PAVOFI-944075 format. One line per 5 residues: their letters; for each residue x, y, z of C-alpha. Coordinates in Angstrom, 1 decimal. Layout:
BEGIN
A = X,Y,Z; ...
***
This chain:
BEGIN
XXXXX = -31.7,-36.2,107.4; -33.0,-39.8,107.4; -34.2,-40.4,111.0; -35.5,-43.7,112.2; -37.8,-43.1,115.2
XXXXX = -38.6,-46.2,117.3; -41.6,-45.6,119.6; -42.8,-47.8,122.4; -45.9,-47.1,124.5; -49.1,-49.1,124.7
XXXXX = -51.6,-46.2,124.8; -52.6,-43.9,122.0; -54.3,-41.6,124.5; -51.4,-41.1,126.9; -49.1,-38.2,127.5
XXXXX = -46.5,-40.3,125.7; -48.7,-40.3,122.6; -48.9,-36.5,122.6; -45.2,-36.2,123.3; -44.4,-38.4,120.4
XXXXX = -46.7,-36.4,118.1; -45.1,-33.1,119.2; -41.6,-34.4,118.6; -42.2,-36.2,115.3; -44.4,-33.3,114.0
XXXXX = -41.5,-30.9,114.6; -39.0,-33.1,112.9; -41.3,-33.6,109.9; -41.9,-29.9,109.6; -38.2,-29.3,109.6
XXXXX = -38.0,-31.5,106.5; -36.4,-34.6,107.9; -37.2,-37.9,106.3; -38.8,-39.9,109.1; -39.4,-43.6,109.3
XXXXX = -41.5,-44.4,112.4; -41.6,-47.8,114.0; -44.4,-47.9,116.6; -43.8,-51.2,118.3; -47.1,-51.5,120.0
XXXXX = -49.1,-50.3,117.0; -47.6,-53.0,114.8; -47.9,-55.7,117.4; -44.1,-56.4,117.5; -43.3,-59.7,119.1
XXXXX = -40.3,-59.0,121.5; -39.7,-62.7,122.2; -36.5,-64.1,120.9; -37.3,-67.8,120.4; -34.7,-70.6,120.2
XXXXX = -34.9,-71.1,116.4; -34.4,-67.4,115.8; -31.5,-67.3,118.3; -29.9,-70.2,116.3; -30.4,-68.3,113.1
XXXXX = -28.7,-65.3,114.6; -25.7,-67.3,115.5; -25.3,-68.5,111.9; -26.0,-65.0,110.7; -29.2,-66.2,109.0
XXXXX = -32.4,-64.1,109.4; -35.7,-65.6,108.7; -38.4,-63.2,110.0; -39.6,-60.7,107.5; -40.4,-58.0,110.0
XXXXX = -36.9,-58.3,111.4; -35.4,-58.0,108.0; -37.5,-54.8,107.4; -36.4,-53.3,110.7; -32.8,-54.1,110.0
XXXXX = -33.0,-52.5,106.6; -34.5,-49.4,108.1; -31.8,-49.2,110.8; -29.1,-49.6,108.2; -30.4,-46.9,106.0
XXXXX = -30.9,-44.3,108.8; -28.5,-41.4,109.4; -30.0,-40.8,112.9; -31.8,-42.8,115.5; -34.5,-41.6,117.9
XXXXX = -36.0,-43.7,120.7; -39.2,-42.5,122.4; -40.3,-44.6,125.4; -41.2,-44.5,129.1; -38.7,-45.7,131.6
XXXXX = -40.3,-48.5,133.7; -38.5,-50.2,136.6; -35.4,-48.2,135.8; -35.1,-49.3,132.2; -36.8,-49.5,128.8
XXXXX = -40.1,-51.4,128.3; -39.8,-55.1,127.5; -41.0,-54.6,124.0; -38.2,-52.2,123.2; -35.6,-54.4,124.8
XXXXX = -37.0,-57.3,122.7; -36.6,-55.1,119.6; -32.9,-54.7,120.5; -32.6,-58.4,121.2; -34.1,-59.3,117.8
XXXXX = -32.8,-56.5,115.6; -29.4,-55.5,117.0; -27.8,-58.9,116.3; -24.4,-60.1,115.1; -23.8,-58.9,111.6
XXXXX = -26.0,-55.9,112.1; -25.0,-54.0,115.3; -21.7,-55.8,115.9; -19.5,-58.6,114.5; -17.6,-61.3,116.2
XXXXX = -14.2,-62.0,114.6; -11.7,-64.4,116.1; -13.5,-64.4,119.4; -13.5,-60.6,119.6; -16.4,-58.2,119.3
XXXXX = -16.1,-55.5,116.6; -18.4,-52.6,117.4; -19.3,-49.4,115.6; -20.8,-51.5,112.8; -23.9,-49.2,112.5
XXXXX = -21.6,-46.4,111.3; -24.3,-44.9,109.2; -26.0,-43.6,112.4; -24.2,-40.4,113.3; -26.8,-38.9,115.6
XXXXX = -28.7,-40.6,118.4; -31.4,-39.1,120.6; -33.6,-40.5,123.4; -36.9,-39.1,124.8; -38.0,-40.8,127.9
XXXXX = -40.1,-40.3,131.0; -39.7,-41.4,134.6; -42.3,-41.6,137.3; -39.7,-41.1,140.0; -38.1,-37.7,140.7
XXXXX = -34.7,-36.8,139.3; -32.8,-36.9,142.6; -33.9,-40.5,143.1; -33.0,-41.7,139.7; -29.7,-39.9,139.6
XXXXX = -28.3,-40.1,143.1; -30.0,-43.3,144.5; -30.3,-45.4,141.4; -27.3,-44.0,139.4; -29.3,-43.4,136.2
XXXXX = -29.4,-47.1,135.1; -31.5,-46.5,132.0; -29.3,-43.8,130.7; -26.2,-45.9,131.2; -27.7,-48.9,129.4
XXXXX = -28.9,-46.8,126.4; -26.2,-44.1,126.0; -23.1,-46.1,127.1; -24.3,-49.4,125.6; -25.9,-48.5,122.3
XXXXX = -23.6,-45.7,121.2; -20.7,-48.2,121.1; -22.4,-49.8,118.1; -23.1,-46.5,116.2; -20.7,-44.3,114.3
XXXXX = -17.5,-43.3,116.2; -18.1,-39.8,117.6; -21.9,-40.2,117.3; -23.6,-37.1,118.7; -26.1,-37.9,121.5
XXXXX = -29.1,-36.0,123.0; -30.6,-37.4,126.2; -34.0,-35.9,127.0; -35.6,-37.2,130.2; -38.7,-36.0,132.1
XXXXX = -38.7,-37.0,135.7; -41.7,-37.1,138.1; -44.0,-37.4,135.2; -46.9,-38.8,137.3; -47.1,-35.7,139.5
XXXXX = -46.8,-32.9,137.0; -49.6,-30.7,135.9; -50.8,-31.0,132.3; -49.5,-27.5,131.5; -46.0,-28.4,132.6
XXXXX = -46.1,-31.6,130.6; -47.1,-29.8,127.5; -44.4,-27.1,128.0; -41.8,-29.8,128.4; -43.0,-31.5,125.2
XXXXX = -42.7,-28.3,123.3; -39.2,-27.5,124.7; -38.0,-31.0,123.9; -39.3,-30.9,120.3; -37.5,-27.6,119.8
XXXXX = -34.3,-29.0,121.4; -34.4,-32.0,119.1; -35.1,-29.7,116.1; -31.8,-27.9,116.8; -30.0,-31.2,117.5
XXX = -30.9,-32.8,114.3; -30.3,-29.6,112.3; -26.6,-29.6,113.5
***
């Protein structure tokens, strides 16, 4: 399967780096064709400037990096996002990637004043791996899982109809022992191996 993995964390020495390596290593070993976009490593600029915004409105794309990312998104059969949840949502760089790449004519179309979704019908499987500093009870019952709603409810409306989804979140990451973090990484990699095999 052709999987586009978009990763977003500033540190190459963090738990997130080892988590990403565990997950991507498993998927590569399973024979999937992986394309990895590491937003921090490539110095992705998340800022949508006025000129680019105007280009989007006229369905003109000028930035070479955006054209490359769009091509990779359009050729993927599956999408995997790996990122930490900060302030109840995705990092600004990942949000900026959505702002600049998931644009009219790519993720949706506007026809006669109406939005047509499910334009990225090539993506039939969608998985998320994320971490939270807060405990699960707080994110779920007090905050109402805002990050999950934004990603799962929001993005899947632009992917293939009936797209399969796998949400993998680790809560209370800042207070867990290294052994438990490693065990969770291994379990998540195995779970995603099964998910993308199906």
